[in-house]
C-alpha positions as CSV (number, residue, x, y, z in Angstrom):
1,M,-1.1,-86.9,-14.3
2,D,2.4,-85.7,-13.7
3,A,2.4,-84.3,-17.2
4,V,-0.8,-82.4,-16.6
5,N,0.5,-81.0,-13.2
6,Q,3.8,-80.0,-14.8
7,Q,1.9,-78.2,-17.6
8,Q,-0.3,-76.4,-15.1
9,Q,2.7,-75.3,-13.1
10,Q,4.4,-74.0,-16.2
11,E,1.2,-72.1,-17.1
12,T,1.1,-70.6,-13.6
13,R,4.7,-69.6,-13.8
14,R,4.2,-68.1,-17.2
15,T,1.1,-66.1,-16.2
16,S,2.7,-64.9,-12.9
17,K,5.7,-63.7,-14.8
18,E,3.4,-61.8,-17.2
19,R,1.7,-60.2,-14.2
20,V,4.9,-59.1,-12.5
21,P,6.6,-56.3,-14.4
22,N,10.3,-56.5,-15.1
23,N,11.0,-53.2,-13.3
24,F,9.1,-54.3,-10.1
25,S,11.9,-53.3,-7.7
26,S,12.1,-49.8,-9.2
27,L,8.4,-49.4,-8.9
28,I,8.5,-50.4,-5.2
29,K,11.4,-47.9,-4.7
30,N,9.5,-45.1,-6.4
31,N,6.4,-45.9,-4.3
32,I,8.4,-45.8,-1.0
33,E,10.0,-42.5,-2.1
34,N,6.6,-41.0,-2.9
35,Q,5.2,-42.2,0.5
36,L,8.2,-40.7,2.3
37,A,7.8,-37.4,0.4
38,K,4.1,-37.3,1.2
39,K,4.9,-38.0,4.9
40,Q,7.4,-35.2,5.0
41,E,5.0,-32.8,3.3
42,H,2.3,-33.8,5.8
43,A,4.7,-33.2,8.7
44,E,5.6,-29.7,7.3
45,S,1.9,-28.9,6.9
46,L,1.2,-29.9,10.5
47,K,4.1,-27.7,11.7
48,R,2.7,-24.7,9.7
49,L,-0.7,-25.4,11.1
50,E,0.6,-25.5,14.7
51,E,2.5,-22.2,14.1
52,E,-0.6,-20.5,12.8
53,Q,-2.7,-21.8,15.7
54,T,0.0,-20.4,18.1
55,V,-0.2,-17.0,16.4
56,T,-3.9,-17.0,16.5
57,K,-3.9,-17.7,20.2
58,M,-1.3,-14.9,20.8
59,I,-3.5,-12.5,18.8
60,G,-6.5,-13.6,20.8
61,S,-4.8,-13.1,24.1
62,M,-3.5,-9.7,23.0
63,N,-7.1,-8.7,22.1
64,N,-8.2,-9.8,25.5
65,M,-5.5,-7.9,27.2
66,N,-6.4,-4.8,25.1
67,R,-10.2,-5.4,25.6
68,G,-10.7,-5.7,21.9
69,G,-8.9,-2.4,21.1
70,F,-6.5,-1.7,18.3
71,W,-2.8,-2.8,18.3
72,W,-1.7,0.8,18.2
73,D,-3.4,1.4,21.6
74,L,-1.2,-1.2,23.3
75,P,1.5,0.2,25.6
76,I,4.9,0.6,24.0
77,D,6.6,-0.7,27.2
78,N,5.5,-4.3,26.4
79,M,6.8,-4.2,22.8
80,E,10.0,-5.8,21.6
81,Q,12.6,-3.8,19.7
82,D,11.4,-4.9,16.3
83,E,7.8,-4.2,17.2
84,R,8.8,-0.7,18.3
85,E,10.6,-0.1,15.0
86,A,7.6,-1.3,13.0
87,Y,5.3,0.9,15.2
88,R,7.6,4.0,14.6
89,E,7.7,3.3,10.8
90,S,3.9,3.0,10.8
91,M,3.5,6.3,12.6
92,E,6.0,8.0,10.2
93,Q,4.0,6.6,7.2
94,L,0.8,7.8,8.8
95,Q,2.3,11.3,9.2
96,K,3.4,11.3,5.6
97,N,0.0,10.3,4.4
98,L,-1.7,13.0,6.6
99,I,0.7,15.7,5.2
100,A,0.0,14.5,1.7
101,R,-3.7,14.5,2.3
102,L,-3.7,17.9,3.9
103,G,-1.7,19.2,1.0
104,L,-4.3,17.9,-1.4
105,I,-7.1,19.5,0.6
106,E,-5.3,22.8,1.1
107,S,-4.2,23.2,-2.5
108,P,-7.7,24.0,-3.8
109,C,-8.3,26.4,-0.9
110,N,-4.9,28.1,-1.4
111,A,-5.6,28.5,-5.1
112,L,-9.0,30.1,-4.3
113,A,-7.4,32.4,-1.7
114,E,-4.6,33.3,-4.0
115,S,-7.0,34.1,-6.8
116,R,-9.0,36.4,-4.4
117,I,-5.8,38.2,-3.4
118,A,-4.7,38.6,-6.9
119,T,-8.0,40.0,-8.0
120,P,-9.4,41.9,-5.0
121,S,-12.0,43.6,-7.2
122,L,-14.0,40.4,-7.5
123,I,-14.4,40.2,-3.7
């Protein structure tokens, strides 16, 4: 019986050695590192989500303060310095766009008026 038990124990040891890879500790280490990386990524995602929710709430409260109006209708007194600068830059860009658009609209009219002045006999 002892010989049979010894043989079974040797078989068990041999098969268990075959099932456990040689680099078992490095696999565990890699698994732990992957789990830590995933936890960190998850924490960063949660932080970004909370920031987005905060911004959404702020925008919602601003809309409520402005009764659903536009951002450019808000009083300038409540703006921070960087917001006022962005507002000024937006207004300057709007002015440039209007001038450019008016220039495009006026140029065909000017060309027509100039052609009438140059050739008054056609009028």
